C-alpha positions in Angstrom: 68.0 -91.2 -17.9 67.3 -88.3 -20.1 64.1 -86.3 -19.4 62.5 -84.7 -22.5 61.0 -81.3 -22.3 57.6 -82.5 -23.0 57.6 -85.8 -20.9 56.2 -84.1 -17.7 52.5 -84.9 -17.5 51.5 -82.8 -14.5 49.9 -79.3 -15.1 52.7 -77.4 -13.0 55.3 -78.4 -15.8 53.4 -76.9 -18.7 54.1 -73.7 -20.3 50.4 -72.6 -19.9 50.8 -73.1 -16.1 53.9 -70.7 -16.1 52.1 -68.2 -18.3 49.0 -68.2 -16.1 51.2 -67.6 -13.0 52.9 -64.7 -14.9 49.7 -63.2 -16.0 48.4 -63.3 -12.5 51.5 -61.7 -11.1 51.6 -59.0 -13.7 47.8 -58.1 -13.0 48.4 -58.0 -9.2 51.8 -56.2 -9.3 52.6 -53.8 -6.4 51.3 -54.0 -3.0 48.0 -52.2 -3.2 45.5 -54.3 -5.4 44.9 -57.1 -3.1 44.4 -55.0 0.0 41.9 -52.8 -1.9 40.1 -56.0 -3.1 40.0 -57.4 0.4 38.4 -54.2 1.8 35.7 -54.5 -0.8 34.9 -58.2 -0.2 32.2 -57.6 2.4 30.4 -54.3 1.2 30.8 -51.2 -1.0 32.9 -48.4 0.2 33.6 -44.7 -0.7 37.3 -43.5 -1.5 37.8 -42.0 1.8 36.7 -45.3 3.7 39.1 -47.3 1.6 41.9 -44.7 2.4 41.1 -45.1 6.3 41.5 -48.9 6.0 44.7 -48.7 4.0 46.4 -45.8 5.7 49.7 -45.8 4.0 48.3 -45.6 0.4 48.4 -42.1 -1.2 45.2 -40.8 -2.7 46.9 -40.7 -6.1 47.9 -44.4 -5.9 44.4 -45.4 -4.6 42.9 -43.6 -7.5 45.2 -45.4 -10.1 44.6 -48.7 -8.5 40.9 -48.3 -8.5 40.9 -47.4 -12.1 43.0 -50.5 -12.9 40.7 -52.7 -11.0 37.7 -51.2 -12.6 39.2 -51.8 -16.0 39.9 -55.3 -15.2 36.3 -55.8 -14.2 37.3 -56.6 -10.5 35.3 -53.7 -9.1 32.7 -51.4 -10.3 32.3 -47.7 -9.6 28.8 -46.6 -8.7 28.0 -42.7 -8.9 25.0 -41.6 -7.0 23.0 -38.4 -8.1 23.5 -36.5 -4.9 24.8 -33.2 -4.1 27.8 -33.5 -3.8 28.0 -36.7 -5.9 28.5 -39.8 -4.0 30.9 -42.5 -5.4 31.1 -45.9 -4.1 33.2 -48.8 -5.2 32.0 -52.4 -5.0 33.4 -55.7 -6.0 32.0 -57.5 -9.0 31.1 -61.2 -9.2 34.3 -61.7 -11.1 36.2 -59.9 -8.4 34.6 -62.2 -5.8 36.3 -65.1 -7.5 39.4 -63.9 -5.8 37.9 -64.7 -2.4 39.4 -68.1 -2.0 42.8 -66.8 -3.3 42.8 -64.1 -0.8 41.8 -66.3 2.0 44.5 -68.8 1.1 47.1 -65.9 1.0 45.7 -64.8 4.6 46.1 -68.3 6.1 49.6 -68.7 4.4 50.6 -65.3 5.8 49.5 -66.0 9.3 51.5 -69.3 9.3 54.4 -67.8 7.6 54.6 -65.1 10.3 54.4 -67.6 13.1 57.3 -69.7 11.4 59.5 -66.6 11.1 58.8 -65.7 14.6 59.9 -69.2 15.8 63.5 -68.4 15.5 
């Protein structure tokens, strides 16, 4: 039986599905955006606090990733009128929509680590 390109009826077969996955991977490229988002899920944090939670990230990379996350409306940067100025980063409602994805990745990662260590 020959299967025609458009004969698959489940969403995973569609070109839109593949493009949505590609868009997601393109946005979350690299290893820092998801850890940054996860640190902001509970409450807002200053730059130095994020640096301490993610110790291997360079200040330059953290700054770049925070800008990218802000441009993509995942976080917002709040500047307070203090001397010196206080800057905090907090997750937006849109960014909070990643909560279920992050939790699913966390659960999968825990199970994957157990599976690999079973050898």
